[in-house]
C-alpha positions as MATLAB code, in Angstrom:
seq = 'MDDLLQEFIAETRETLEALAGEVVAWEADPGNRDRLDAIFRFVHTVKGSCGFLDLPRLARLSHAAEDVLAAVRSGTRTPDRALVNAVLAIVDRIGEIVEAIDSGQALGDSGEDLLIAALDGSIDAAPTGTEAAPQPTARRAATRSVRLSVDLLDRMMSGMSDMVLARNELARRLRDDADPDPLVDASLERLSLTVAEMRDTVTRTRMQKIDALFSALPRMVRDTAASLGKSVSLSIEGADVELDREMIEMMRDPLGHIVRNALDHGIETPAERRAAGKRENGRLTVSARQSGNQIIIEFIDDGRGIDTDKLVRRLVENGVRTQRELRELTELQRLHLIFEPGLTTKD';
ca = [
     127.133   83.074  124.506;
     123.934   81.436  125.793;
     123.166   84.477  127.940;
     123.755   86.799  124.991;
     121.513   84.675  122.780;
     118.710   84.675  125.348;
     119.046   88.439  125.703;
     118.817   88.783  121.921;
     115.719   86.561  121.806;
     114.014   88.513  124.592;
     114.787   91.884  123.013;
     113.683   90.742  119.565;
     110.385   89.379  120.879;
     109.586   92.637  122.633;
     110.413   94.732  119.604;
     108.530   92.495  117.168;
     105.244   93.023  119.012;
     105.379   96.761  118.525;
     107.073   96.659  115.134;
     104.206   95.035  113.216;
     101.973   97.893  114.317;
     104.615  100.404  113.259;
     104.793   98.890  109.758;
     101.000   98.979  109.403;
     100.941  102.596  110.596;
     103.767  103.442  108.195;
     101.704  102.000  105.329;
      98.846  104.365  106.228;
     101.262  107.309  106.494;
     104.301  106.627  104.262;
     105.667  110.091  104.910;
     106.141  109.417  108.630;
     109.929  109.418  108.930;
     109.914  108.481  112.625;
     108.178  105.177  111.935;
     110.426  104.413  108.987;
     113.469  105.096  111.156;
     112.139  102.829  113.937;
     111.665   99.936  111.499;
     115.086  100.537  109.964;
     116.760  100.559  113.397;
     115.154   97.225  114.259;
     116.357   95.351  111.177;
     119.760   97.039  111.456;
     120.084   95.897  115.090;
     119.001   92.355  114.216;
     121.549   92.238  111.397;
     124.361   93.393  113.665;
     123.466   90.984  116.464;
     123.141   88.047  114.069;
     126.649   88.546  112.787;
     128.046   88.379  116.307;
     125.835   85.432  117.336;
     126.427   83.510  114.081;
     122.799   83.416  112.906;
     123.251   83.615  109.119;
     119.599   83.155  108.109;
     118.453   86.002  110.308;
     121.357   88.109  109.108;
     120.422   87.489  105.460;
     116.757   88.407  105.945;
     117.454   91.479  108.033;
     120.172   92.628  105.621;
     117.741   92.417  102.695;
     115.088   94.361  104.611;
     117.661   96.941  105.686;
     118.737   97.519  102.084;
     115.221   98.194  100.827;
     114.396  100.418  103.812;
     117.602  102.353  103.213;
     116.418  102.897   99.638;
     113.112  104.239  100.947;
     114.939  106.547  103.337;
     117.059  107.903  100.504;
     113.997  108.433   98.305;
     114.899  105.887   95.615;
     112.042  103.526   96.574;
     108.397  104.339   97.276;
     106.730  102.534  100.205;
     103.748  101.112   98.295;
     101.508   98.282   99.513;
     103.648   95.575   97.907;
     106.764   96.821   99.676;
     104.977   97.070  103.030;
     103.627   93.534  102.593;
     107.127   92.291  101.809;
     108.573   93.972  104.911;
     105.794   92.487  107.053;
     106.545   89.040  105.630;
     110.231   89.453  106.529;
     109.302   90.600  110.045;
     107.039   87.551  110.428;
     109.806   85.228  109.311;
     112.305   86.787  111.703;
     109.841   86.113  114.513;
     109.372   82.485  113.431;
     113.118   81.879  113.308;
     113.635   83.477  116.731;
     110.950   81.221  118.237;
     112.518   78.168  116.596;
     115.934   79.079  118.008;
     114.466   79.498  121.475;
     112.594   76.187  121.379;
     115.477   74.283  119.797;
     113.284   73.128  116.920;
     114.423   72.903  113.324;
     112.839   75.346  110.887;
     113.392   74.901  107.165;
     114.430   77.847  105.026;
     111.924   77.080  102.282;
     110.428   80.246  100.848;
     112.965   82.674  102.279;
     114.389   83.382   98.827;
     110.878   84.363   97.730;
     110.510   86.684  100.703;
     113.715   88.467   99.773;
     112.708   88.610   96.103;
     109.409   90.213   97.121;
     111.342   93.140   98.562;
     112.479   93.972   95.030;
     108.898   93.837   93.766;
     109.608   90.944   91.412;
     106.948   88.767   93.065;
     104.130   89.288   95.533;
     104.826   87.440   98.762;
     102.444   89.535  100.798;
     100.849   88.684  104.094;
      97.137   89.359  103.761;
      96.372   92.950  104.573;
      94.120   95.970  104.242;
      94.032   99.449  105.557;
      94.228   99.984  109.256;
      95.006  103.366  110.646;
      96.088  103.266  114.252;
      96.430  106.518  116.072;
      99.863  108.125  115.771;
     102.002  107.271  118.737;
     104.431  109.665  120.321;
     108.055  108.617  120.386;
     108.898  107.193  123.770;
     111.650  108.806  125.749;
     114.528  106.471  126.477;
     114.390  104.973  129.961;
     116.788  102.737  131.853;
     115.309   99.303  132.479;
     116.161   95.695  133.238;
     114.244   92.475  132.584;
     112.892   90.444  135.480;
     111.260   87.034  135.211;
     107.724   86.665  136.531;
     108.955   83.907  138.875;
     111.433   86.320  140.434;
     108.698   88.923  140.873;
     106.493   86.296  142.520;
     109.275   85.416  144.962;
     109.801   89.094  145.734;
     106.082   89.506  146.412;
     106.041   86.414  148.619;
     109.031   87.726  150.566;
     107.301   91.067  151.062;
     104.209   89.296  152.396;
     106.364   87.445  154.932;
     108.000   90.737  155.912;
     104.593   92.336  156.502;
     103.544   89.414  158.698;
     106.775   89.681  160.706;
     106.268   93.431  161.144;
     102.698   92.862  162.328;
     103.868   90.253  164.831;
     106.528   92.631  166.147;
     103.949   95.415  166.483;
     101.625   93.099  168.409;
     104.361   92.109  170.846;
     105.325   95.742  171.437;
     101.708   96.662  172.123;
     101.591   93.947  174.780;
     104.695   95.373  176.461;
     103.698   97.012  179.730;
     106.633   99.439  179.567;
     107.059  100.416  175.871;
     110.245  102.120  174.755;
     109.510  105.305  172.724;
     112.658  104.781  170.662;
     111.562  101.264  169.723;
     108.099  102.571  168.827;
     109.673  105.210  166.583;
     111.837  102.575  164.903;
     108.773  100.393  164.325;
     106.975  103.323  162.725;
     109.877  103.878  160.332;
     109.965  100.153  159.597;
     106.237  100.169  158.837;
     106.615  103.042  156.383;
     109.584  101.375  154.685;
     107.796   98.025  154.376;
     104.704   99.711  152.928;
     106.828  101.581  150.393;
     108.721   98.440  149.403;
     105.501   96.470  149.018;
     104.113   99.180  146.738;
     107.335   99.187  144.701;
     107.316   95.405  144.268;
     103.666   95.548  143.240;
     104.508   98.181  140.657;
     107.227   95.985  139.145;
     104.507   93.509  138.175;
     102.594   96.184  136.310;
     102.900   96.764  132.583;
     101.257   99.223  130.226;
      98.367   97.685  128.344;
     100.092   98.906  125.197;
     101.976   95.594  125.404;
      98.607   93.950  124.716;
      97.253   96.493  122.247;
     100.407   96.706  120.105;
      99.484   93.550  118.173;
      96.027   94.845  117.207;
      96.893   97.025  114.166;
      98.440   94.059  112.374;
      95.616   91.744  113.444;
      92.961   94.162  112.177;
      94.845   94.715  108.927;
      95.218   91.023  108.121;
      91.781   89.879  109.335;
      89.939   92.635  107.482;
      91.810   91.792  104.278;
      90.903   88.110  104.526;
      87.240   89.135  104.888;
      87.319   91.631  102.028;
      86.627   94.537  104.366;
      88.213   97.915  105.015;
      88.599   98.856  108.675;
      90.281  101.688  110.574;
      91.444  100.971  114.114;
      91.666  103.500  116.943;
      93.359  102.662  120.245;
      92.778  104.681  123.404;
      94.183  104.352  126.907;
      97.325  102.408  125.989;
      99.085  103.871  129.052;
      96.728  102.124  131.490;
      98.660   99.558  133.558;
      97.792   95.944  134.363;
      99.515   93.036  136.058;
     101.876   91.356  133.583;
     100.334   87.930  134.117;
      96.853   89.332  133.512;
      98.015   90.858  130.240;
      99.268   87.464  129.046;
      95.973   85.820  130.044;
      94.029   88.390  128.029;
      95.884   88.031  124.723;
      93.750   85.263  123.215;
      90.340   86.560  124.437;
      91.154   90.059  123.192;
      92.126   88.750  119.771;
      88.945   86.669  119.614;
      86.756   89.693  120.383;
      88.496   91.839  117.770;
      88.163   89.147  115.096;
      84.474   88.714  115.943;
      83.901   92.458  115.583;
      85.427   92.354  112.106;
      83.791   89.108  111.048;
      80.288   89.487  112.501;
      79.906   93.194  113.205;
      81.431   95.320  110.472;
      79.836   94.883  107.056;
      81.507   94.535  103.666;
      82.029   97.755  101.678;
      79.057   96.883   99.436;
      76.773   96.279  102.419;
      77.879   99.521  104.029;
      77.224  101.485  100.839;
      73.736   99.983  100.621;
      73.115  101.017  104.231;
      74.250  104.579  103.533;
      77.499  104.216  105.496;
      81.057  105.042  104.520;
      82.836  102.018  103.054;
      85.579  102.066  105.659;
      84.444  100.549  108.962;
      85.681  101.768  112.307;
      86.777   99.825  115.370;
      87.818  101.478  118.622;
      89.528   99.592  121.450;
      89.937  101.566  124.665;
      91.101  100.963  128.227;
      90.405  103.043  131.329;
      90.581  102.664  135.072;
      87.388  102.860  137.105;
      88.043  102.504  140.822;
      89.899   99.235  141.305;
      88.811   97.903  137.917;
      90.235   98.210  134.409;
      87.510   98.597  131.788;
      88.317   97.529  128.222;
      85.743   98.536  125.615;
      85.300   97.478  121.996;
      83.177   99.768  119.833;
      82.504   99.289  116.120;
      80.164  101.016  113.687;
      78.868   97.763  112.232;
      75.399   96.316  112.047;
      75.233   95.333  115.710;
      73.915   92.068  117.117;
      70.821   90.623  115.447;
      68.969   89.298  118.499;
      66.210   87.804  116.335;
      68.829   85.660  114.610;
      70.246   84.635  117.998;
      66.806   83.471  119.082;
      66.234   81.558  115.837;
      69.585   79.789  116.085;
      68.967   78.687  119.671;
      65.563   77.296  118.748;
      66.950   75.585  115.628;
      69.734   73.994  117.680;
      67.286   72.813  120.328;
      69.116   74.696  123.083;
      66.094   76.794  124.129;
      62.371   76.697  123.401;
      60.474   79.460  121.652;
      58.368   79.910  124.769;
      61.447   80.477  126.967;
      62.925   83.002  124.611;
      59.692   84.903  124.052;
      59.728   86.100  127.665;
      63.249   87.564  127.542;
      63.928   91.293  127.576;
      66.081   92.808  124.834;
      69.058   92.936  127.224;
      68.590   89.276  128.108;
      68.405   88.438  124.403;
      71.719   90.231  123.880;
      73.291   88.097  126.594;
      72.423   85.004  124.537;
      75.553   85.751  122.513;
      77.518   84.098  125.334;
      75.776   80.736  124.863;
      78.489   78.153  124.036;
      78.751   77.192  120.392;
      76.316   79.862  119.202;
      77.138   81.889  116.097;
      75.196   84.326  113.928;
      77.389   83.706  110.897;
      75.570   82.092  107.975;
];
């Protein structure tokens, strides 16, 4: 049972990351049946697994979400903002319970009745949110896959490195042989090709599409923009670019910080944008592309930009730099001041 539970936890975690984005996208395009079906399948699968694994709280939440989504599918309910917020709240709670199960920590069920009641529209138990319109994503073709721990991948890579060293040592000894055997040389050549192919394959197993990192952004943009009273559309490009799995995990927090800063400091409120002659809805684009042996991730918004004069004033006010030092900086150097620790342009 422990193995089945761990498999359930792993599968649920993976699906939850993408699902929040699917719900946000469904809110922007309620008529998208594919997204509705994907969300329905998730809660249906969770409900079925919970019955087998004896997880009644998860079963109750997922059953309630499944019922309301079934009503939407049949046309008896309309997916308005309140309903989407309620589904997002249920999805959040499922994630919290799964993490508590995995860590062995107790998690009270306070508020879960309210979450279920919100599905019926009797109360508003909404996670904060606003419009975010991620690009439509094509349905992925089903592929056969297995899960491998990063530790196992590291051991495989270490073993491949040892194999390469052993092959190189063998090649050196054969080169020193005064009377080389052509058959042995041919075998070494085949071995070299096989080792190179295996090393490339093992390296590829550590790679993951950056979509695993980007999938959390639609929900993040939706909730952050709402808390700031702003309206923001998100576009994601290059989600198929691949990165090392460990690198993706290391980038999660910095990426979220940059996105929140773009919404908080860059994109103006609807009133400010109207006064500046802009459309009320701000735009944020996050893109990834490969350039040589580098992966370039770009963040582009149509906000006010960085006020370098304010940066200079703040540094002088805080006593970090002198006015004389800053007066000699070029505009590009002034822009780089944004990386000074503890500096903010927010009033």
